[in-house]
MIDO-725297 format. One record per residue (C-alpha): residue number from 1; residue in one letter; chain; x, y, z. Coordinates in nm, 4 decimals. Example, Ala and Ser with C-alpha at 12.3 -4.5 7.8 and 13.67 -1.06 7.14 Angstrom:
BEGIN
@resi = 1; resn = A; chain = A; xx = 1.2300; yy = -0.4500; zz = 0.7800 .
@resi = 2; resn = S; chain = A; xx = 1.3670; yy = -0.1060; zz = 0.7140 .
//
This chain:
BEGIN
@resi = 1; resn = M; chain = A; xx = -2.4058; yy = 0.7186; zz = -1.1107 .
@resi = 2; resn = L; chain = A; xx = -2.4230; yy = 1.0873; zz = -1.1946 .
@resi = 3; resn = R; chain = A; xx = -2.4894; yy = 1.3690; zz = -0.9489 .
@resi = 4; resn = R; chain = A; xx = -2.6173; yy = 1.6926; zz = -1.0952 .
@resi = 5; resn = T; chain = A; xx = -2.6218; yy = 2.0176; zz = -0.8978 .
@resi = 6; resn = E; chain = A; xx = -2.8201; yy = 2.3112; zz = -1.0274 .
@resi = 7; resn = Y; chain = A; xx = -2.7694; yy = 2.6663; zz = -0.9047 .
@resi = 8; resn = I; chain = A; xx = -3.0905; yy = 2.8678; zz = -0.8916 .
@resi = 9; resn = D; chain = A; xx = -3.1303; yy = 3.2427; zz = -0.8544 .
@resi = 10; resn = T; chain = A; xx = -3.3497; yy = 3.2840; zz = -0.5445 .
@resi = 11; resn = V; chain = A; xx = -3.5052; yy = 3.6071; zz = -0.6734 .
@resi = 12; resn = T; chain = A; xx = -3.6017; yy = 3.5085; zz = -1.0285 .
@resi = 13; resn = G; chain = A; xx = -3.6110; yy = 3.1288; zz = -0.9896 .
@resi = 14; resn = E; chain = A; xx = -3.3947; yy = 3.0837; zz = -1.3016 .
@resi = 15; resn = I; chain = A; xx = -3.1255; yy = 2.8236; zz = -1.3281 .
@resi = 16; resn = V; chain = A; xx = -2.7999; yy = 3.0180; zz = -1.3423 .
@resi = 17; resn = G; chain = A; xx = -2.5599; yy = 2.7251; zz = -1.3590 .
@resi = 18; resn = S; chain = A; xx = -2.5188; yy = 2.3529; zz = -1.3160 .
@resi = 19; resn = K; chain = A; xx = -2.2472; yy = 2.1046; zz = -1.2389 .
@resi = 20; resn = E; chain = A; xx = -2.2320; yy = 1.7290; zz = -1.2986 .
@resi = 21; resn = K; chain = A; xx = -2.0088; yy = 1.4853; zz = -1.1166 .
@resi = 22; resn = D; chain = A; xx = -1.9621; yy = 1.1142; zz = -1.1754 .
@resi = 23; resn = I; chain = A; xx = -1.9988; yy = 0.9132; zz = -0.8530 .
@resi = 24; resn = P; chain = A; xx = -1.8733; yy = 0.5537; zz = -0.8474 .
@resi = 25; resn = D; chain = A; xx = -2.1282; yy = 0.2805; zz = -0.7750 .
@resi = 26; resn = T; chain = A; xx = -2.1218; yy = 0.1469; zz = -0.4214 .
@resi = 27; resn = L; chain = A; xx = -2.1214; yy = -0.2199; zz = -0.5240 .
@resi = 28; resn = T; chain = A; xx = -1.9745; yy = -0.3498; zz = -0.8492 .
@resi = 29; resn = N; chain = A; xx = -1.8131; yy = -0.6748; zz = -0.9643 .
@resi = 30; resn = E; chain = A; xx = -1.4905; yy = -0.5446; zz = -0.8073 .
@resi = 31; resn = G; chain = A; xx = -1.6516; yy = -0.5291; zz = -0.4620 .
@resi = 32; resn = L; chain = A; xx = -1.7992; yy = -0.2868; zz = -0.2098 .
@resi = 33; resn = L; chain = A; xx = -1.6551; yy = 0.0661; zz = -0.2245 .
@resi = 34; resn = F; chain = A; xx = -1.4996; yy = 0.2162; zz = 0.0881 .
@resi = 35; resn = W; chain = A; xx = -1.4212; yy = 0.5849; zz = 0.0993 .
@resi = 36; resn = L; chain = A; xx = -1.0914; yy = 0.7089; zz = 0.2379 .
@resi = 37; resn = R; chain = A; xx = -1.0832; yy = 0.8260; zz = 0.5967 .
@resi = 38; resn = K; chain = A; xx = -0.9165; yy = 1.1556; zz = 0.6864 .
@resi = 39; resn = S; chain = A; xx = -0.5939; yy = 0.9661; zz = 0.7499 .
@resi = 40; resn = Q; chain = A; xx = -0.5985; yy = 0.8349; zz = 0.3876 .
@resi = 41; resn = T; chain = A; xx = -0.6466; yy = 0.4748; zz = 0.5019 .
@resi = 42; resn = R; chain = A; xx = -0.9300; yy = 0.2304; zz = 0.4717 .
@resi = 43; resn = A; chain = A; xx = -0.9512; yy = 0.0915; zz = 0.8195 .
@resi = 44; resn = F; chain = A; xx = -1.2222; yy = 0.0471; zz = 1.0759 .
@resi = 45; resn = Q; chain = A; xx = -1.1931; yy = 0.2015; zz = 1.4184 .
@resi = 46; resn = V; chain = A; xx = -1.1478; yy = -0.1306; zz = 1.5960 .
@resi = 47; resn = P; chain = A; xx = -0.8615; yy = -0.2135; zz = 1.8304 .
@resi = 48; resn = L; chain = A; xx = -0.6268; yy = -0.4997; zz = 1.7568 .
@resi = 49; resn = P; chain = A; xx = -0.7238; yy = -0.8216; zz = 1.9368 .
@resi = 50; resn = P; chain = A; xx = -0.6028; yy = -0.8570; zz = 2.2966 .
@resi = 51; resn = G; chain = A; xx = -0.3053; yy = -1.0781; zz = 2.3672 .
@resi = 52; resn = L; chain = A; xx = -0.0759; yy = -0.9316; zz = 2.1014 .
@resi = 53; resn = S; chain = A; xx = 0.2545; yy = -0.7856; zz = 2.2125 .
@resi = 54; resn = W; chain = A; xx = 0.3978; yy = -0.4677; zz = 2.0632 .
@resi = 55; resn = E; chain = A; xx = 0.6433; yy = -0.6884; zz = 1.8791 .
@resi = 56; resn = D; chain = A; xx = 0.3562; yy = -0.8884; zz = 1.7258 .
@resi = 57; resn = K; chain = A; xx = 0.1845; yy = -0.5645; zz = 1.6205 .
@resi = 58; resn = G; chain = A; xx = 0.5050; yy = -0.4380; zz = 1.4607 .
@resi = 59; resn = R; chain = A; xx = 0.5495; yy = -0.7601; zz = 1.2688 .
@resi = 60; resn = F; chain = A; xx = 0.1904; yy = -0.7384; zz = 1.1482 .
@resi = 61; resn = Y; chain = A; xx = 0.2596; yy = -0.3852; zz = 1.0244 .
@resi = 62; resn = E; chain = A; xx = 0.5660; yy = -0.5149; zz = 0.8386 .
@resi = 63; resn = L; chain = A; xx = 0.3540; yy = -0.7905; zz = 0.6785 .
@resi = 64; resn = S; chain = A; xx = 0.0899; yy = -0.5356; zz = 0.5727 .
@resi = 65; resn = R; chain = A; xx = 0.3423; yy = -0.3974; zz = 0.3226 .
@resi = 66; resn = Y; chain = A; xx = 0.3096; yy = -0.7265; zz = 0.1304 .
@resi = 67; resn = I; chain = A; xx = -0.0674; yy = -0.7128; zz = 0.0784 .
@resi = 68; resn = R; chain = A; xx = -0.1583; yy = -0.7390; zz = -0.2881 .
@resi = 69; resn = N; chain = A; xx = -0.3738; yy = -0.4562; zz = -0.4220 .
@resi = 70; resn = D; chain = A; xx = -0.6263; yy = -0.6602; zz = -0.6189 .
@resi = 71; resn = G; chain = A; xx = -0.9080; yy = -0.6892; zz = -0.3675 .
@resi = 72; resn = S; chain = A; xx = -0.7891; yy = -1.0215; zz = -0.2288 .
@resi = 73; resn = N; chain = A; xx = -0.5751; yy = -0.8841; zz = 0.0596 .
@resi = 74; resn = V; chain = A; xx = -0.3429; yy = -1.1836; zz = 0.0099 .
@resi = 75; resn = L; chain = A; xx = 0.0155; yy = -1.1533; zz = 0.1333 .
@resi = 76; resn = C; chain = A; xx = 0.2311; yy = -1.1689; zz = -0.1823 .
@resi = 77; resn = K; chain = A; xx = 0.5682; yy = -1.0763; zz = -0.3175 .
@resi = 78; resn = K; chain = A; xx = 0.6687; yy = -1.0077; zz = -0.6739 .
@resi = 79; resn = E; chain = A; xx = 0.9131; yy = -1.2475; zz = -0.8359 .
@resi = 80; resn = R; chain = A; xx = 1.0207; yy = -1.2301; zz = -1.1972 .
@resi = 81; resn = G; chain = A; xx = 0.7306; yy = -1.0030; zz = -1.2877 .
@resi = 82; resn = R; chain = A; xx = 0.4653; yy = -1.2229; zz = -1.1249 .
@resi = 83; resn = Y; chain = A; xx = 0.3053; yy = -1.2255; zz = -0.7830 .
@resi = 84; resn = R; chain = A; xx = 0.3600; yy = -1.5217; zz = -0.5538 .
@resi = 85; resn = A; chain = A; xx = 0.1788; yy = -1.5805; zz = -0.2247 .
@resi = 86; resn = L; chain = A; xx = 0.4020; yy = -1.5637; zz = 0.0815 .
@resi = 87; resn = T; chain = A; xx = 0.4673; yy = -1.8971; zz = 0.2472 .
@resi = 88; resn = A; chain = A; xx = 0.5348; yy = -1.9428; zz = 0.6171 .
@resi = 89; resn = D; chain = A; xx = 0.9072; yy = -1.9507; zz = 0.5355 .
@resi = 90; resn = D; chain = A; xx = 0.8753; yy = -1.6195; zz = 0.3483 .
@resi = 91; resn = I; chain = A; xx = 0.6939; yy = -1.4681; zz = 0.6462 .
@resi = 92; resn = A; chain = A; xx = 0.9768; yy = -1.5913; zz = 0.8701 .
@resi = 93; resn = S; chain = A; xx = 1.2358; yy = -1.4130; zz = 0.6572 .
@resi = 94; resn = V; chain = A; xx = 1.0280; yy = -1.0923; zz = 0.6250 .
@resi = 95; resn = T; chain = A; xx = 0.9741; yy = -1.0666; zz = 0.9999 .
@resi = 96; resn = G; chain = A; xx = 1.3216; yy = -1.1874; zz = 1.1006 .
@resi = 97; resn = M; chain = A; xx = 1.1922; yy = -1.4905; zz = 1.2902 .
@resi = 98; resn = S; chain = A; xx = 1.2947; yy = -1.8531; zz = 1.2956 .
@resi = 99; resn = R; chain = A; xx = 1.0747; yy = -2.0921; zz = 1.1001 .
@resi = 100; resn = R; chain = A; xx = 0.9258; yy = -2.2410; zz = 1.4168 .
@resi = 101; resn = S; chain = A; xx = 0.8503; yy = -1.8987; zz = 1.5657 .
@resi = 102; resn = A; chain = A; xx = 0.6923; yy = -1.7889; zz = 1.2368 .
@resi = 103; resn = Y; chain = A; xx = 0.4574; yy = -2.0877; zz = 1.2406 .
@resi = 104; resn = R; chain = A; xx = 0.3544; yy = -2.0019; zz = 1.5975 .
@resi = 105; resn = Y; chain = A; xx = 0.3080; yy = -1.6353; zz = 1.5052 .
@resi = 106; resn = I; chain = A; xx = 0.0962; yy = -1.7194; zz = 1.1986 .
@resi = 107; resn = G; chain = A; xx = -0.1135; yy = -1.9580; zz = 1.4090 .
@resi = 108; resn = K; chain = A; xx = -0.1692; yy = -1.6820; zz = 1.6638 .
@resi = 109; resn = L; chain = A; xx = -0.2802; yy = -1.4332; zz = 1.3944 .
@resi = 110; resn = V; chain = A; xx = -0.5170; yy = -1.6913; zz = 1.2449 .
@resi = 111; resn = R; chain = A; xx = -0.6641; yy = -1.7739; zz = 1.5900 .
@resi = 112; resn = V; chain = A; xx = -0.7348; yy = -1.4078; zz = 1.6742 .
@resi = 113; resn = G; chain = A; xx = -0.8826; yy = -1.3485; zz = 1.3269 .
@resi = 114; resn = M; chain = A; xx = -0.6227; yy = -1.1130; zz = 1.1806 .
@resi = 115; resn = L; chain = A; xx = -0.5216; yy = -1.3588; zz = 0.9078 .
@resi = 116; resn = G; chain = A; xx = -0.7189; yy = -1.6160; zz = 0.7141 .
@resi = 117; resn = K; chain = A; xx = -0.5838; yy = -1.9266; zz = 0.5425 .
@resi = 118; resn = M; chain = A; xx = -0.6826; yy = -2.0170; zz = 0.1889 .
@resi = 119; resn = R; chain = A; xx = -0.5655; yy = -2.2492; zz = -0.0838 .
@resi = 120; resn = L; chain = A; xx = -0.4647; yy = -2.0998; zz = -0.4179 .
@resi = 121; resn = Q; chain = A; xx = -0.3892; yy = -2.2861; zz = -0.7367 .
@resi = 122; resn = C; chain = A; xx = -0.0600; yy = -2.1785; zz = -0.8918 .
@resi = 123; resn = D; chain = A; xx = 0.0096; yy = -2.1402; zz = -1.2630 .
@resi = 124; resn = D; chain = A; xx = 0.1809; yy = -2.4794; zz = -1.2677 .
@resi = 125; resn = G; chain = A; xx = -0.1318; yy = -2.6492; zz = -1.1286 .
@resi = 126; resn = R; chain = A; xx = -0.0006; yy = -2.7019; zz = -0.7752 .
@resi = 127; resn = W; chain = A; xx = -0.1957; yy = -2.5819; zz = -0.4719 .
@resi = 128; resn = R; chain = A; xx = -0.0353; yy = -2.3474; zz = -0.2219 .
@resi = 129; resn = V; chain = A; xx = -0.1490; yy = -2.2218; zz = 0.1178 .
@resi = 130; resn = A; chain = A; xx = -0.1885; yy = -1.8443; zz = 0.1172 .
@resi = 131; resn = F; chain = A; xx = -0.2697; yy = -1.5971; zz = 0.3906 .
@resi = 132; resn = A; chain = A; xx = -0.5174; yy = -1.3097; zz = 0.3582 .
@resi = 133; resn = V; chain = A; xx = -0.5309; yy = -1.0134; zz = 0.5970 .
@resi = 134; resn = N; chain = A; xx = -0.8644; yy = -0.9358; zz = 0.7624 .
@resi = 135; resn = P; chain = A; xx = -0.9877; yy = -0.6092; zz = 0.6042 .
@resi = 136; resn = I; chain = A; xx = -1.0972; yy = -0.4805; zz = 0.9450 .
@resi = 137; resn = Y; chain = A; xx = -0.7301; yy = -0.4331; zz = 1.0298 .
@resi = 138; resn = H; chain = A; xx = -0.6003; yy = -0.3360; zz = 0.6859 .
@resi = 139; resn = L; chain = A; xx = -0.7802; yy = -0.3057; zz = 0.3518 .
@resi = 140; resn = H; chain = A; xx = -0.5457; yy = -0.2564; zz = 0.0612 .
@resi = 141; resn = G; chain = A; xx = -0.7443; yy = -0.1001; zz = -0.2210 .
@resi = 142; resn = S; chain = A; xx = -1.0737; yy = 0.0823; zz = -0.2294 .
@resi = 143; resn = R; chain = A; xx = -1.3142; yy = -0.2117; zz = -0.2505 .
@resi = 144; resn = L; chain = A; xx = -1.4027; yy = -0.5073; zz = -0.0310 .
@resi = 145; resn = S; chain = A; xx = -1.4318; yy = -0.8092; zz = -0.2605 .
@resi = 146; resn = L; chain = A; xx = -1.7033; yy = -1.0683; zz = -0.2081 .
@resi = 147; resn = P; chain = A; xx = -1.4626; yy = -1.3623; zz = -0.1449 .
@resi = 148; resn = L; chain = A; xx = -1.2832; yy = -1.1542; zz = 0.1181 .
@resi = 149; resn = Y; chain = A; xx = -1.6165; yy = -1.0645; zz = 0.2790 .
@resi = 150; resn = I; chain = A; xx = -1.7180; yy = -1.4319; zz = 0.2857 .
@resi = 151; resn = M; chain = A; xx = -1.3868; yy = -1.5337; zz = 0.4455 .
@resi = 152; resn = F; chain = A; xx = -1.4099; yy = -1.2729; zz = 0.7249 .
@resi = 153; resn = R; chain = A; xx = -1.7890; yy = -1.2357; zz = 0.7380 .
@resi = 154; resn = Q; chain = A; xx = -1.8291; yy = -1.2938; zz = 1.1114 .
@resi = 155; resn = S; chain = A; xx = -1.5958; yy = -1.0098; zz = 1.2090 .
@resi = 156; resn = L; chain = A; xx = -1.6973; yy = -0.7769; zz = 0.9241 .
@resi = 157; resn = D; chain = A; xx = -2.0690; yy = -0.7970; zz = 1.0049 .
@resi = 158; resn = R; chain = A; xx = -1.9978; yy = -0.6346; zz = 1.3419 .
@resi = 159; resn = V; chain = A; xx = -1.8575; yy = -0.3190; zz = 1.1793 .
@resi = 160; resn = L; chain = A; xx = -2.0345; yy = -0.2887; zz = 0.8416 .
@resi = 161; resn = S; chain = A; xx = -2.3509; yy = -0.0851; zz = 0.8066 .
@resi = 162; resn = G; chain = A; xx = -2.6830; yy = -0.2606; zz = 0.7524 .
@resi = 163; resn = L; chain = A; xx = -2.6959; yy = -0.1361; zz = 0.3930 .
@resi = 164; resn = S; chain = A; xx = -2.3497; yy = -0.2750; zz = 0.3165 .
@resi = 165; resn = R; chain = A; xx = -2.4407; yy = -0.6127; zz = 0.4680 .
@resi = 166; resn = R; chain = A; xx = -2.7642; yy = -0.6276; zz = 0.2637 .
@resi = 167; resn = L; chain = A; xx = -2.5828; yy = -0.5393; zz = -0.0609 .
@resi = 168; resn = L; chain = A; xx = -2.3188; yy = -0.8052; zz = -0.0014 .
@resi = 169; resn = A; chain = A; xx = -2.5841; yy = -1.0642; zz = 0.0974 .
@resi = 170; resn = Q; chain = A; xx = -2.7744; yy = -0.9927; zz = -0.2269 .
@resi = 171; resn = E; chain = A; xx = -2.4525; yy = -1.0361; zz = -0.4235 .
@resi = 172; resn = M; chain = A; xx = -2.3835; yy = -1.3673; zz = -0.2457 .
@resi = 173; resn = G; chain = A; xx = -2.7364; yy = -1.4832; zz = -0.3373 .
@resi = 174; resn = K; chain = A; xx = -2.6778; yy = -1.3967; zz = -0.7034 .
@resi = 175; resn = Q; chain = A; xx = -2.3552; yy = -1.5980; zz = -0.7146 .
@resi = 176; resn = Q; chain = A; xx = -2.5139; yy = -1.9036; zz = -0.5510 .
@resi = 177; resn = N; chain = A; xx = -2.7972; yy = -1.9169; zz = -0.8079 .
//
């Protein structure tokens, strides 16, 4: 999309200058565009769910450093030049928890809607459980992808504008046909 601004002399009515600026489309194949807030983050002004301790919140912040910047919001780490989804054992080591405590912590984040579980197929053909962060709490990248919207639709619909919801619903309709 292109925005053109023309400067007009108020006395003579002549155009004395113009400026053109390229504006990115709101919805593309990459997803729905979110503009940066003043704090340079893409986050909604929603509080974290009740029932989380400060320790849980700190661990969530630590996990947010592992979000992949490809529109999927999946927790990943880079190994040998490739990205690999974090497993529960990886999350235990990142957060400094025992394996059992990590499973309980992950279950708690999934129950309150901060994380979502998905199955990803690896390069070797095996399936692996992966965890995606709800974009309400942290969106890594500038666009909300359609699969991420579908996964967290119930919570996102409460904070998205009507226009954004309609655009994403139209895109979902196109993919189903």
